Phi, psi and omega in degrees: 000129180244128180274161177302327181296339179278349178287153176300149181308323181297323179290319178299315180297326182292339180273343186306311181302324180288323179293329180279342182276115182294348178275351183279136173237126176262130175244119185241129181224139178199148164258129193278337181234097175288094190265134172138173180304320183301333184253000183052042182217105183219048176293148181217114177263099184299338180291345180272350181111218180295164182306315183297329178288325177294318178296316179300319179299320177296317178299315181294325177297315178298318178297325179298320178295323178293314180301325181274355184055046185240073181296326181297315179294322178297316178295320178297318180296329179273359180077025182251006184281000000 
């Protein structure tokens, strides 16, 4: 998960006019855990059930950090703090 703050300053500045415009709607979509050999990321928490349920739990956890606007906790959970 990459926060807007991780974008280069020039990219952040380019979004300011849109953020100030009340007619602007941002639609943000992401799957938070690109799981599989292609991504060299395959954690599996068997306590969550089948693999797809474990992946879903990771996605929901990431969405929870966004809903709470808690980037610090999200980074800590990913080991990036």
